[in-house]
PyMOL Python script that loads the backbone (N, CA, C, O; Angstrom):
from pymol import cmd

cmd.read_pdbstr("""\
ATOM      1  N   MET A   1     -42.103  31.273  16.665  1.00  0.00           N
ATOM      2  CA  MET A   1     -41.729  30.917  18.008  1.00  0.00           C
ATOM      3  C   MET A   1     -42.469  31.806  19.012  1.00  0.00           C
ATOM      4  O   MET A   1     -43.014  31.321  20.003  1.00  0.00           O
ATOM      5  N   TYR A   2     -42.477  33.101  18.741  1.00  0.00           N
ATOM      6  CA  TYR A   2     -43.146  34.048  19.625  1.00  0.00           C
ATOM      7  C   TYR A   2     -44.636  33.737  19.708  1.00  0.00           C
ATOM      8  O   TYR A   2     -45.241  33.806  20.778  1.00  0.00           O
ATOM      9  N   LEU A   3     -45.217  33.395  18.560  1.00  0.00           N
ATOM     10  CA  LEU A   3     -46.643  33.104  18.511  1.00  0.00           C
ATOM     11  C   LEU A   3     -46.975  31.867  19.334  1.00  0.00           C
ATOM     12  O   LEU A   3     -47.999  31.833  20.017  1.00  0.00           O
ATOM     13  N   GLU A   4     -46.116  30.849  19.276  1.00  0.00           N
ATOM     14  CA  GLU A   4     -46.351  29.635  20.055  1.00  0.00           C
ATOM     15  C   GLU A   4     -46.316  29.936  21.549  1.00  0.00           C
ATOM     16  O   GLU A   4     -47.153  29.436  22.301  1.00  0.00           O
ATOM     17  N   ALA A   5     -45.364  30.742  21.981  1.00  0.00           N
ATOM     18  CA  ALA A   5     -45.262  31.103  23.401  1.00  0.00           C
ATOM     19  C   ALA A   5     -46.496  31.888  23.838  1.00  0.00           C
ATOM     20  O   ALA A   5     -47.018  31.689  24.934  1.00  0.00           O
ATOM     21  N   LYS A   6     -46.947  32.771  22.975  1.00  0.00           N
ATOM     22  CA  LYS A   6     -48.135  33.577  23.273  1.00  0.00           C
ATOM     23  C   LYS A   6     -49.370  32.676  23.384  1.00  0.00           C
ATOM     24  O   LYS A   6     -50.188  32.832  24.290  1.00  0.00           O
ATOM     25  N   GLU A   7     -49.488  31.728  22.443  1.00  0.00           N
ATOM     26  CA  GLU A   7     -50.622  30.802  22.465  1.00  0.00           C
ATOM     27  C   GLU A   7     -50.573  29.903  23.691  1.00  0.00           C
ATOM     28  O   GLU A   7     -51.603  29.619  24.301  1.00  0.00           O
ATOM     29  N   THR A   8     -49.375  29.457  24.050  1.00  0.00           N
ATOM     30  CA  THR A   8     -49.217  28.600  25.225  1.00  0.00           C
ATOM     31  C   THR A   8     -49.593  29.360  26.493  1.00  0.00           C
ATOM     32  O   THR A   8     -50.258  28.812  27.372  1.00  0.00           O
ATOM     33  N   ALA A   9     -49.176  30.602  26.589  1.00  0.00           N
ATOM     34  CA  ALA A   9     -49.517  31.422  27.755  1.00  0.00           C
ATOM     35  C   ALA A   9     -51.023  31.628  27.842  1.00  0.00           C
ATOM     36  O   ALA A   9     -51.603  31.563  28.926  1.00  0.00           O
ATOM     37  N   ARG A  10     -51.643  31.872  26.713  1.00  0.00           N
ATOM     38  CA  ARG A  10     -53.104  32.067  26.681  1.00  0.00           C
ATOM     39  C   ARG A  10     -53.824  30.777  27.078  1.00  0.00           C
ATOM     40  O   ARG A  10     -54.790  30.812  27.841  1.00  0.00           O
ATOM     41  N   LEU A  11     -53.355  29.651  26.564  1.00  0.00           N
ATOM     42  CA  LEU A  11     -53.952  28.359  26.911  1.00  0.00           C
ATOM     43  C   LEU A  11     -53.787  28.088  28.403  1.00  0.00           C
ATOM     44  O   LEU A  11     -54.719  27.631  29.065  1.00  0.00           O
ATOM     45  N   TYR A  12     -52.600  28.372  28.924  1.00  0.00           N
ATOM     46  CA  TYR A  12     -52.349  28.182  30.353  1.00  0.00           C
ATOM     47  C   TYR A  12     -53.306  29.029  31.192  1.00  0.00           C
ATOM     48  O   TYR A  12     -53.848  28.566  32.196  1.00  0.00           O
ATOM     49  N   GLN A  13     -53.501  30.258  30.769  1.00  0.00           N
ATOM     50  CA  GLN A  13     -54.400  31.160  31.493  1.00  0.00           C
ATOM     51  C   GLN A  13     -55.834  30.628  31.466  1.00  0.00           C
ATOM     52  O   GLN A  13     -56.505  30.597  32.498  1.00  0.00           O
ATOM     53  N   LEU A  14     -56.302  30.209  30.290  1.00  0.00           N
ATOM     54  CA  LEU A  14     -57.672  29.695  30.171  1.00  0.00           C
ATOM     55  C   LEU A  14     -57.868  28.433  31.003  1.00  0.00           C
ATOM     56  O   LEU A  14     -58.874  28.288  31.698  1.00  0.00           O
ATOM     57  N   LEU A  15     -56.904  27.527  30.928  1.00  0.00           N
ATOM     58  CA  LEU A  15     -57.033  26.291  31.696  1.00  0.00           C
ATOM     59  C   LEU A  15     -56.934  26.541  33.195  1.00  0.00           C
ATOM     60  O   LEU A  15     -57.606  25.873  33.980  1.00  0.00           O
ATOM     61  N   SER A  16     -56.108  27.489  33.596  1.00  0.00           N
ATOM     62  CA  SER A  16     -55.984  27.821  35.020  1.00  0.00           C
ATOM     63  C   SER A  16     -57.310  28.322  35.576  1.00  0.00           C
ATOM     64  O   SER A  16     -57.682  27.999  36.704  1.00  0.00           O
ATOM     65  N   GLU A  17     -58.014  29.108  34.781  1.00  0.00           N
ATOM     66  CA  GLU A  17     -59.316  29.621  35.219  1.00  0.00           C
ATOM     67  C   GLU A  17     -60.321  28.493  35.384  1.00  0.00           C
ATOM     68  O   GLU A  17     -61.132  28.514  36.310  1.00  0.00           O
ATOM     69  N   LYS A  18     -60.275  27.493  34.479  1.00  0.00           N
ATOM     70  CA  LYS A  18     -61.259  26.403  34.514  1.00  0.00           C
ATOM     71  C   LYS A  18     -60.854  25.288  35.480  1.00  0.00           C
ATOM     72  O   LYS A  18     -61.690  24.765  36.217  1.00  0.00           O
ATOM     73  N   LEU A  19     -59.554  24.922  35.472  1.00  0.00           N
ATOM     74  CA  LEU A  19     -59.115  23.748  36.222  1.00  0.00           C
ATOM     75  C   LEU A  19     -58.357  24.079  37.503  1.00  0.00           C
ATOM     76  O   LEU A  19     -58.245  23.235  38.392  1.00  0.00           O
ATOM     77  N   GLY A  20     -57.855  25.259  37.599  1.00  0.00           N
ATOM     78  CA  GLY A  20     -57.026  25.633  38.746  1.00  0.00           C
ATOM     79  C   GLY A  20     -55.551  25.546  38.374  1.00  0.00           C
ATOM     80  O   GLY A  20     -55.163  24.848  37.437  1.00  0.00           O
ATOM     81  N   ASN A  21     -54.742  26.279  39.139  1.00  0.00           N
ATOM     82  CA  ASN A  21     -53.310  26.353  38.828  1.00  0.00           C
ATOM     83  C   ASN A  21     -52.597  25.012  38.966  1.00  0.00           C
ATOM     84  O   ASN A  21     -51.789  24.647  38.112  1.00  0.00           O
ATOM     85  N   ASP A  22     -52.895  24.273  40.044  1.00  0.00           N
ATOM     86  CA  ASP A  22     -52.192  23.006  40.286  1.00  0.00           C
ATOM     87  C   ASP A  22     -52.466  21.992  39.182  1.00  0.00           C
ATOM     88  O   ASP A  22     -51.542  21.351  38.680  1.00  0.00           O
ATOM     89  N   THR A  23     -53.718  21.848  38.809  1.00  0.00           N
ATOM     90  CA  THR A  23     -54.087  20.889  37.766  1.00  0.00           C
ATOM     91  C   THR A  23     -53.486  21.287  36.427  1.00  0.00           C
ATOM     92  O   THR A  23     -52.973  20.442  35.693  1.00  0.00           O
ATOM     93  N   THR A  24     -53.552  22.560  36.115  1.00  0.00           N
ATOM     94  CA  THR A  24     -52.996  23.040  34.846  1.00  0.00           C
ATOM     95  C   THR A  24     -51.484  22.830  34.810  1.00  0.00           C
ATOM     96  O   THR A  24     -50.934  22.399  33.797  1.00  0.00           O
ATOM     97  N   GLU A  25     -50.824  23.136  35.915  1.00  0.00           N
ATOM     98  CA  GLU A  25     -49.367  22.940  35.990  1.00  0.00           C
ATOM     99  C   GLU A  25     -49.012  21.463  35.809  1.00  0.00           C
ATOM    100  O   GLU A  25     -48.078  21.133  35.078  1.00  0.00           O
ATOM    101  N   ALA A  26     -49.751  20.582  36.467  1.00  0.00           N
ATOM    102  CA  ALA A  26     -49.500  19.141  36.344  1.00  0.00           C
ATOM    103  C   ALA A  26     -49.728  18.672  34.910  1.00  0.00           C
ATOM    104  O   ALA A  26     -48.969  17.856  34.386  1.00  0.00           O
ATOM    105  N   MET A  27     -50.778  19.194  34.282  1.00  0.00           N
ATOM    106  CA  MET A  27     -51.074  18.802  32.907  1.00  0.00           C
ATOM    107  C   MET A  27     -49.964  19.269  31.957  1.00  0.00           C
ATOM    108  O   MET A  27     -49.548  18.512  31.080  1.00  0.00           O
ATOM    109  N   PHE A  28     -49.491  20.480  32.117  1.00  0.00           N
ATOM    110  CA  PHE A  28     -48.411  20.991  31.264  1.00  0.00           C
ATOM    111  C   PHE A  28     -47.117  20.201  31.469  1.00  0.00           C
ATOM    112  O   PHE A  28     -46.403  19.916  30.508  1.00  0.00           O
ATOM    113  N   LYS A  29     -46.817  19.846  32.725  1.00  0.00           N
ATOM    114  CA  LYS A  29     -45.622  19.040  32.996  1.00  0.00           C
ATOM    115  C   LYS A  29     -45.744  17.665  32.340  1.00  0.00           C
ATOM    116  O   LYS A  29     -44.783  17.147  31.771  1.00  0.00           O
ATOM    117  N   TYR A  30     -46.936  17.087  32.428  1.00  0.00           N
ATOM    118  CA  TYR A  30     -47.168  15.777  31.811  1.00  0.00           C
ATOM    119  C   TYR A  30     -46.951  15.847  30.297  1.00  0.00           C
ATOM    120  O   TYR A  30     -46.284  14.988  29.720  1.00  0.00           O
ATOM    121  N   ILE A  31     -47.510  16.859  29.668  1.00  0.00           N
ATOM    122  CA  ILE A  31     -47.365  17.020  28.212  1.00  0.00           C
ATOM    123  C   ILE A  31     -45.898  17.249  27.844  1.00  0.00           C
ATOM    124  O   ILE A  31     -45.407  16.686  26.865  1.00  0.00           O
ATOM    125  N   ASP A  32     -45.204  18.070  28.624  1.00  0.00           N
ATOM    126  CA  ASP A  32     -43.777  18.315  28.366  1.00  0.00           C
ATOM    127  C   ASP A  32     -42.964  17.028  28.476  1.00  0.00           C
ATOM    128  O   ASP A  32     -42.112  16.748  27.633  1.00  0.00           O
ATOM    129  N   ASN A  33     -43.235  16.251  29.522  1.00  0.00           N
ATOM    130  CA  ASN A  33     -42.504  14.988  29.702  1.00  0.00           C
ATOM    131  C   ASN A  33     -42.770  14.019  28.560  1.00  0.00           C
ATOM    132  O   ASN A  33     -41.850  13.381  28.049  1.00  0.00           O
ATOM    133  N   LYS A  34     -44.023  13.914  28.166  1.00  0.00           N
ATOM    134  CA  LYS A  34     -44.372  13.014  27.053  1.00  0.00           C
ATOM    135  C   LYS A  34     -43.680  13.450  25.766  1.00  0.00           C
ATOM    136  O   LYS A  34     -43.148  12.621  25.029  1.00  0.00           O
ATOM    137  N   THR A  35     -43.690  14.735  25.505  1.00  0.00           N
ATOM    138  CA  THR A  35     -43.044  15.259  24.301  1.00  0.00           C
ATOM    139  C   THR A  35     -41.545  15.002  24.342  1.00  0.00           C
ATOM    140  O   THR A  35     -40.955  14.600  23.339  1.00  0.00           O
ATOM    141  N   GLU A  36     -40.928  15.230  25.492  1.00  0.00           N
ATOM    142  CA  GLU A  36     -39.489  14.998  25.647  1.00  0.00           C
ATOM    143  C   GLU A  36     -39.141  13.535  25.399  1.00  0.00           C
ATOM    144  O   GLU A  36     -38.169  13.232  24.707  1.00  0.00           O
ATOM    145  N   ARG A  37     -39.928  12.638  25.959  1.00  0.00           N
ATOM    146  CA  ARG A  37     -39.677  11.200  25.758  1.00  0.00           C
ATOM    147  C   ARG A  37     -39.830  10.805  24.295  1.00  0.00           C
ATOM    148  O   ARG A  37     -39.051  10.000  23.785  1.00  0.00           O
ATOM    149  N   ALA A  38     -40.811  11.355  23.630  1.00  0.00           N
ATOM    150  CA  ALA A  38     -41.014  11.035  22.213  1.00  0.00           C
ATOM    151  C   ALA A  38     -39.837  11.520  21.371  1.00  0.00           C
ATOM    152  O   ALA A  38     -39.391  10.826  20.457  1.00  0.00           O
ATOM    153  N   VAL A  39     -39.341  12.706  21.681  1.00  0.00           N
ATOM    154  CA  VAL A  39     -38.190  13.245  20.946  1.00  0.00           C
ATOM    155  C   VAL A  39     -36.951  12.397  21.219  1.00  0.00           C
ATOM    156  O   VAL A  39     -36.203  12.081  20.294  1.00  0.00           O
ATOM    157  N   GLU A  40     -36.726  12.029  22.472  1.00  0.00           N
ATOM    158  CA  GLU A  40     -35.569  11.198  22.820  1.00  0.00           C
ATOM    159  C   GLU A  40     -35.641   9.843  22.132  1.00  0.00           C
ATOM    160  O   GLU A  40     -34.622   9.330  21.668  1.00  0.00           O
ATOM    161  N   ALA A  41     -36.832   9.258  22.061  1.00  0.00           N
ATOM    162  CA  ALA A  41     -36.986   7.969  21.383  1.00  0.00           C
ATOM    163  C   ALA A  41     -36.681   8.104  19.898  1.00  0.00           C
ATOM    164  O   ALA A  41     -36.078   7.211  19.302  1.00  0.00           O
ATOM    165  N   SER A  42     -37.093   9.206  19.304  1.00  0.00           N
ATOM    166  CA  SER A  42     -36.803   9.433  17.886  1.00  0.00           C
ATOM    167  C   SER A  42     -35.309   9.616  17.650  1.00  0.00           C
ATOM    168  O   SER A  42     -34.768   9.130  16.658  1.00  0.00           O
ATOM    169  N   ILE A  43     -34.653  10.310  18.553  1.00  0.00           N
ATOM    170  CA  ILE A  43     -33.216  10.552  18.412  1.00  0.00           C
ATOM    171  C   ILE A  43     -32.437   9.245  18.498  1.00  0.00           C
ATOM    172  O   ILE A  43     -31.434   9.077  17.804  1.00  0.00           O
ATOM    173  N   LYS A  44     -32.882   8.327  19.333  1.00  0.00           N
ATOM    174  CA  LYS A  44     -32.182   7.048  19.480  1.00  0.00           C
ATOM    175  C   LYS A  44     -32.202   6.233  18.194  1.00  0.00           C
ATOM    176  O   LYS A  44     -31.287   5.447  17.946  1.00  0.00           O
ATOM    177  N   THR A  45     -33.231   6.412  17.377  1.00  0.00           N
ATOM    178  CA  THR A  45     -33.342   5.617  16.155  1.00  0.00           C
ATOM    179  C   THR A  45     -32.730   6.295  14.940  1.00  0.00           C
ATOM    180  O   THR A  45     -32.736   5.725  13.849  1.00  0.00           O
ATOM    181  N   LEU A  46     -32.204   7.503  15.108  1.00  0.00           N
ATOM    182  CA  LEU A  46     -31.591   8.200  13.983  1.00  0.00           C
ATOM    183  C   LEU A  46     -30.270   7.551  13.605  1.00  0.00           C
ATOM    184  O   LEU A  46     -29.546   7.050  14.466  1.00  0.00           O
ATOM    185  N   THR A  47     -29.963   7.561  12.319  1.00  0.00           N
ATOM    186  CA  THR A  47     -28.711   7.012  11.818  1.00  0.00           C
ATOM    187  C   THR A  47     -27.653   8.105  11.795  1.00  0.00           C
ATOM    188  O   THR A  47     -27.912   9.229  11.364  1.00  0.00           O
ATOM    189  N   THR A  48     -26.460   7.761  12.264  1.00  0.00           N
ATOM    190  CA  THR A  48     -25.368   8.728  12.253  1.00  0.00           C
ATOM    191  C   THR A  48     -24.470   8.480  11.048  1.00  0.00           C
ATOM    192  O   THR A  48     -24.602   7.468  10.359  1.00  0.00           O
ATOM    193  N   LYS A  49     -23.558   9.409  10.805  1.00  0.00           N
ATOM    194  CA  LYS A  49     -22.610   9.246   9.698  1.00  0.00           C
ATOM    195  C   LYS A  49     -21.721   8.037   9.928  1.00  0.00           C
ATOM    196  O   LYS A  49     -21.356   7.347   8.976  1.00  0.00           O
ATOM    197  N   ASP A  50     -21.368   7.771  11.178  1.00  0.00           N
ATOM    198  CA  ASP A  50     -20.543   6.600  11.485  1.00  0.00           C
ATOM    199  C   ASP A  50     -21.282   5.307  11.154  1.00  0.00           C
ATOM    200  O   ASP A  50     -20.691   4.360  10.637  1.00  0.00           O
ATOM    201  N   ASP A  51     -22.579   5.277  11.456  1.00  0.00           N
ATOM    202  CA  ASP A  51     -23.373   4.091  11.125  1.00  0.00           C
ATOM    203  C   ASP A  51     -23.394   3.864   9.619  1.00  0.00           C
ATOM    204  O   ASP A  51     -23.220   2.738   9.151  1.00  0.00           O
ATOM    205  N   LEU A  52     -23.605   4.929   8.870  1.00  0.00           N
ATOM    206  CA  LEU A  52     -23.637   4.804   7.411  1.00  0.00           C
ATOM    207  C   LEU A  52     -22.287   4.380   6.856  1.00  0.00           C
ATOM    208  O   LEU A  52     -22.224   3.572   5.929  1.00  0.00           O
ATOM    209  N   ALA A  53     -21.210   4.915   7.412  1.00  0.00           N
ATOM    210  CA  ALA A  53     -19.869   4.540   6.952  1.00  0.00           C
ATOM    211  C   ALA A  53     -19.611   3.061   7.209  1.00  0.00           C
ATOM    212  O   ALA A  53     -19.013   2.379   6.377  1.00  0.00           O
ATOM    213  N   LYS A  54     -20.057   2.566   8.353  1.00  0.00           N
ATOM    214  CA  LYS A  54     -19.868   1.144   8.675  1.00  0.00           C
ATOM    215  C   LYS A  54     -20.662   0.266   7.715  1.00  0.00           C
ATOM    216  O   LYS A  54     -20.162  -0.759   7.252  1.00  0.00           O
ATOM    217  N   VAL A  55     -21.885   0.658   7.417  1.00  0.00           N
ATOM    218  CA  VAL A  55     -22.706  -0.113   6.483  1.00  0.00           C
ATOM    219  C   VAL A  55     -22.075  -0.113   5.094  1.00  0.00           C
ATOM    220  O   VAL A  55     -22.031  -1.150   4.433  1.00  0.00           O
ATOM    221  N   LYS A  56     -21.590   1.037   4.651  1.00  0.00           N
ATOM    222  CA  LYS A  56     -20.934   1.110   3.335  1.00  0.00           C
ATOM    223  C   LYS A  56     -19.701   0.217   3.294  1.00  0.00           C
ATOM    224  O   LYS A  56     -19.472  -0.479   2.304  1.00  0.00           O
ATOM    225  N   TYR A  57     -18.909   0.231   4.354  1.00  0.00           N
ATOM    226  CA  TYR A  57     -17.707  -0.604   4.412  1.00  0.00           C
ATOM    227  C   TYR A  57     -18.081  -2.086   4.355  1.00  0.00           C
ATOM    228  O   TYR A  57     -17.499  -2.851   3.586  1.00  0.00           O
ATOM    229  N   ASP A  58     -19.056  -2.483   5.176  1.00  0.00           N
ATOM    230  CA  ASP A  58     -19.484  -3.886   5.186  1.00  0.00           C
ATOM    231  C   ASP A  58     -20.032  -4.303   3.829  1.00  0.00           C
ATOM    232  O   ASP A  58     -19.768  -5.411   3.362  1.00  0.00           O
ATOM    233  N   LEU A  59     -20.790  -3.421   3.199  1.00  0.00           N
ATOM    234  CA  LEU A  59     -21.367  -3.729   1.896  1.00  0.00           C
ATOM    235  C   LEU A  59     -20.281  -3.887   0.840  1.00  0.00           C
ATOM    236  O   LEU A  59     -20.338  -4.811   0.029  1.00  0.00           O
ATOM    237  N   SER A  60     -19.301  -3.003   0.839  1.00  0.00           N
ATOM    238  CA  SER A  60     -18.223  -3.116  -0.151  1.00  0.00           C
ATOM    239  C   SER A  60     -17.413  -4.384   0.077  1.00  0.00           C
ATOM    240  O   SER A  60     -16.950  -5.009  -0.877  1.00  0.00           O
ATOM    241  N   LYS A  61     -17.242  -4.761   1.328  1.00  0.00           N
ATOM    242  CA  LYS A  61     -16.529  -5.995   1.656  1.00  0.00           C
ATOM    243  C   LYS A  61     -17.293  -7.213   1.122  1.00  0.00           C
ATOM    244  O   LYS A  61     -16.695  -8.126   0.551  1.00  0.00           O
ATOM    245  N   GLU A  62     -18.599  -7.218   1.310  1.00  0.00           N
ATOM    246  CA  GLU A  62     -19.419  -8.336   0.832  1.00  0.00           C
ATOM    247  C   GLU A  62     -19.466  -8.386  -0.691  1.00  0.00           C
ATOM    248  O   GLU A  62     -19.461  -9.470  -1.274  1.00  0.00           O
ATOM    249  N   ILE A  63     -19.511  -7.239  -1.333  1.00  0.00           N
ATOM    250  CA  ILE A  63     -19.519  -7.207  -2.803  1.00  0.00           C
ATOM    251  C   ILE A  63     -18.213  -7.782  -3.333  1.00  0.00           C
ATOM    252  O   ILE A  63     -18.221  -8.553  -4.293  1.00  0.00           O
ATOM    253  N   GLY A  64     -17.098  -7.417  -2.720  1.00  0.00           N
ATOM    254  CA  GLY A  64     -15.805  -7.965  -3.123  1.00  0.00           C
ATOM    255  C   GLY A  64     -15.756  -9.469  -2.945  1.00  0.00           C
ATOM    256  O   GLY A  64     -15.218 -10.184  -3.790  1.00  0.00           O
ATOM    257  N   ASN A  65     -16.309  -9.942  -1.863  1.00  0.00           N
ATOM    258  CA  ASN A  65     -16.358 -11.382  -1.607  1.00  0.00           C
ATOM    259  C   ASN A  65     -17.227 -12.084  -2.649  1.00  0.00           C
ATOM    260  O   ASN A  65     -16.876 -13.168  -3.116  1.00  0.00           O
ATOM    261  N   SER A  66     -18.343 -11.485  -3.013  1.00  0.00           N
ATOM    262  CA  SER A  66     -19.230 -12.074  -4.026  1.00  0.00           C
ATOM    263  C   SER A  66     -18.548 -12.136  -5.389  1.00  0.00           C
ATOM    264  O   SER A  66     -18.677 -13.129  -6.104  1.00  0.00           O
ATOM    265  N   VAL A  67     -17.827 -11.086  -5.747  1.00  0.00           N
ATOM    266  CA  VAL A  67     -17.117 -11.065  -7.034  1.00  0.00           C
ATOM    267  C   VAL A  67     -16.070 -12.171  -7.065  1.00  0.00           C
ATOM    268  O   VAL A  67     -15.900 -12.846  -8.080  1.00  0.00           O
ATOM    269  N   LYS A  68     -15.374 -12.350  -5.957  1.00  0.00           N
ATOM    270  CA  LYS A  68     -14.361 -13.412  -5.872  1.00  0.00           C
ATOM    271  C   LYS A  68     -14.998 -14.781  -6.135  1.00  0.00           C
ATOM    272  O   LYS A  68     -14.464 -15.576  -6.908  1.00  0.00           O
ATOM    273  N   TRP A  69     -16.116 -15.049  -5.503  1.00  0.00           N
ATOM    274  CA  TRP A  69     -16.771 -16.344  -5.687  1.00  0.00           C
ATOM    275  C   TRP A  69     -17.370 -16.480  -7.083  1.00  0.00           C
ATOM    276  O   TRP A  69     -17.450 -17.589  -7.610  1.00  0.00           O
ATOM    277  N   MET A  70     -17.787 -15.383  -7.685  1.00  0.00           N
ATOM    278  CA  MET A  70     -18.282 -15.459  -9.068  1.00  0.00           C
ATOM    279  C   MET A  70     -17.161 -15.886 -10.001  1.00  0.00           C
ATOM    280  O   MET A  70     -17.387 -16.702 -10.894  1.00  0.00           O
ATOM    281  N   PHE A  71     -15.959 -15.357  -9.816  1.00  0.00           N
ATOM    282  CA  PHE A  71     -14.828 -15.758 -10.653  1.00  0.00           C
ATOM    283  C   PHE A  71     -14.504 -17.233 -10.457  1.00  0.00           C
ATOM    284  O   PHE A  71     -14.221 -17.939 -11.425  1.00  0.00           O
ATOM    285  N   VAL A  72     -14.542 -17.703  -9.218  1.00  0.00           N
ATOM    286  CA  VAL A  72     -14.304 -19.130  -8.955  1.00  0.00           C
ATOM    287  C   VAL A  72     -15.347 -19.966  -9.690  1.00  0.00           C
ATOM    288  O   VAL A  72     -15.004 -20.976 -10.304  1.00  0.00           O
ATOM    289  N   PHE A  73     -16.592 -19.566  -9.636  1.00  0.00           N
ATOM    290  CA  PHE A  73     -17.661 -20.291 -10.321  1.00  0.00           C
ATOM    291  C   PHE A  73     -17.447 -20.276 -11.833  1.00  0.00           C
ATOM    292  O   PHE A  73     -17.580 -21.310 -12.487  1.00  0.00           O
ATOM    293  N   TRP A  74     -17.117 -19.107 -12.391  1.00  0.00           N
ATOM    294  CA  TRP A  74     -16.906 -19.007 -13.841  1.00  0.00           C
ATOM    295  C   TRP A  74     -15.733 -19.863 -14.296  1.00  0.00           C
ATOM    296  O   TRP A  74     -15.813 -20.513 -15.338  1.00  0.00           O
ATOM    297  N   ILE A  75     -14.656 -19.873 -13.539  1.00  0.00           N
ATOM    298  CA  ILE A  75     -13.506 -20.707 -13.898  1.00  0.00           C
ATOM    299  C   ILE A  75     -13.893 -22.179 -13.844  1.00  0.00           C
ATOM    300  O   ILE A  75     -13.497 -22.959 -14.710  1.00  0.00           O
ATOM    301  N   GLY A  76     -14.656 -22.556 -12.841  1.00  0.00           N
ATOM    302  CA  GLY A  76     -15.142 -23.941 -12.748  1.00  0.00           C
ATOM    303  C   GLY A  76     -16.029 -24.299 -13.925  1.00  0.00           C
ATOM    304  O   GLY A  76     -15.899 -25.381 -14.497  1.00  0.00           O
ATOM    305  N   GLN A  77     -16.919 -23.409 -14.285  1.00  0.00           N
ATOM    306  CA  GLN A  77     -17.809 -23.665 -15.422  1.00  0.00           C
ATOM    307  C   GLN A  77     -17.019 -23.748 -16.727  1.00  0.00           C
ATOM    308  O   GLN A  77     -17.283 -24.612 -17.563  1.00  0.00           O
ATOM    309  N   PHE A  78     -16.067 -22.862 -16.895  1.00  0.00           N
ATOM    310  CA  PHE A  78     -15.243 -22.875 -18.104  1.00  0.00           C
ATOM    311  C   PHE A  78     -14.455 -24.180 -18.188  1.00  0.00           C
ATOM    312  O   PHE A  78     -14.372 -24.790 -19.255  1.00  0.00           O
ATOM    313  N   SER A  79     -13.879 -24.607 -17.070  1.00  0.00           N
ATOM    314  CA  SER A  79     -13.111 -25.860 -17.047  1.00  0.00           C
ATOM    315  C   SER A  79     -14.000 -27.049 -17.373  1.00  0.00           C
ATOM    316  O   SER A  79     -13.599 -27.930 -18.133  1.00  0.00           O
ATOM    317  N   ALA A  80     -15.194 -27.086 -16.814  1.00  0.00           N
ATOM    318  CA  ALA A  80     -16.115 -28.186 -17.092  1.00  0.00           C
ATOM    319  C   ALA A  80     -16.527 -28.179 -18.559  1.00  0.00           C
ATOM    320  O   ALA A  80     -16.616 -29.242 -19.173  1.00  0.00           O
ATOM    321  N   THR A  81     -16.776 -27.022 -19.125  1.00  0.00           N
ATOM    322  CA  THR A  81     -17.151 -26.922 -20.542  1.00  0.00           C
ATOM    323  C   THR A  81     -16.009 -27.392 -21.434  1.00  0.00           C
ATOM    324  O   THR A  81     -16.237 -28.137 -22.387  1.00  0.00           O
ATOM    325  N   VAL A  82     -14.788 -26.967 -21.139  1.00  0.00           N
ATOM    326  CA  VAL A  82     -13.622 -27.397 -21.922  1.00  0.00           C
ATOM    327  C   VAL A  82     -13.451 -28.906 -21.811  1.00  0.00           C
ATOM    328  O   VAL A  82     -13.147 -29.561 -22.809  1.00  0.00           O
ATOM    329  N   ALA A  83     -13.638 -29.473 -20.623  1.00  0.00           N
ATOM    330  CA  ALA A  83     -13.501 -30.922 -20.435  1.00  0.00           C
ATOM    331  C   ALA A  83     -14.538 -31.674 -21.260  1.00  0.00           C
ATOM    332  O   ALA A  83     -14.208 -32.686 -21.877  1.00  0.00           O
ATOM    333  N   VAL A  84     -15.765 -31.210 -21.285  1.00  0.00           N
ATOM    334  CA  VAL A  84     -16.819 -31.871 -22.068  1.00  0.00           C
ATOM    335  C   VAL A  84     -16.492 -31.779 -23.553  1.00  0.00           C
ATOM    336  O   VAL A  84     -16.648 -32.763 -24.276  1.00  0.00           O
ATOM    337  N   ILE A  85     -16.047 -30.633 -24.017  1.00  0.00           N
ATOM    338  CA  ILE A  85     -15.687 -30.471 -25.437  1.00  0.00           C
ATOM    339  C   ILE A  85     -14.529 -31.398 -25.792  1.00  0.00           C
ATOM    340  O   ILE A  85     -14.538 -32.016 -26.856  1.00  0.00           O
ATOM    341  N   MET A  86     -13.529 -31.501 -24.910  1.00  0.00           N
ATOM    342  CA  MET A  86     -12.391 -32.395 -25.161  1.00  0.00           C
ATOM    343  C   MET A  86     -12.845 -33.846 -25.236  1.00  0.00           C
ATOM    344  O   MET A  86     -12.353 -34.609 -26.067  1.00  0.00           O
ATOM    345  N   LEU A  87     -13.786 -34.230 -24.370  1.00  0.00           N
ATOM    346  CA  LEU A  87     -14.298 -35.605 -24.411  1.00  0.00           C
ATOM    347  C   LEU A  87     -15.038 -35.869 -25.720  1.00  0.00           C
ATOM    348  O   LEU A  87     -14.890 -36.936 -26.316  1.00  0.00           O
ATOM    349  N   ILE A  88     -15.825 -34.908 -26.160  1.00  0.00           N
ATOM    350  CA  ILE A  88     -16.576 -35.078 -27.404  1.00  0.00           C
ATOM    351  C   ILE A  88     -15.620 -35.154 -28.590  1.00  0.00           C
ATOM    352  O   ILE A  88     -15.838 -35.967 -29.487  1.00  0.00           O
ATOM    353  N   LEU A  89     -14.586 -34.350 -28.626  1.00  0.00           N
ATOM    354  CA  LEU A  89     -13.641 -34.328 -29.744  1.00  0.00           C
ATOM    355  C   LEU A  89     -12.761 -35.579 -29.786  1.00  0.00           C
ATOM    356  O   LEU A  89     -12.320 -35.962 -30.870  1.00  0.00           O
ATOM    357  N   LYS A  90     -12.493 -36.219 -28.672  1.00  0.00           N
ATOM    358  CA  LYS A  90     -11.668 -37.427 -28.652  1.00  0.00           C
ATOM    359  C   LYS A  90     -12.403 -38.608 -29.265  1.00  0.00           C
ATOM    360  O   LYS A  90     -11.747 -39.516 -29.775  1.00  0.00           O
ATOM    361  N   LYS A  91     -13.697 -38.640 -29.241  1.00  0.00           N
ATOM    362  CA  LYS A  91     -14.469 -39.761 -29.783  1.00  0.00           C
ATOM    363  C   LYS A  91     -14.494 -39.659 -31.234  1.00  0.00           C
ATOM    364  O   LYS A  91     -15.091 -40.503 -31.903  1.00  0.00           O
TER     365      LYS A  91
END
""", "prot")
cmd.dss("prot")
cmd.show_as("cartoon", "prot")
cmd.util.cbc("prot")
cmd.orient("prot")
């Protein structure tokens, strides 16, 4: 951290000598604003624990619903198979 501040101060000094104080100050403000906006945009897309909990809840709900329909399908298939076997045995 200390090294970054030292490097930034040195860069500011060098640019001030070449570009002038006003231009250097404007450039540093521009870079700071751009960096801040990029960080804020990244933070907006981060997932929180609440988001993950909601996804887990929704997923478990859907899995339960799928299992229910699988049982309905299996019972239907079993009934159809038994009916076909009964028809074959009656002949």
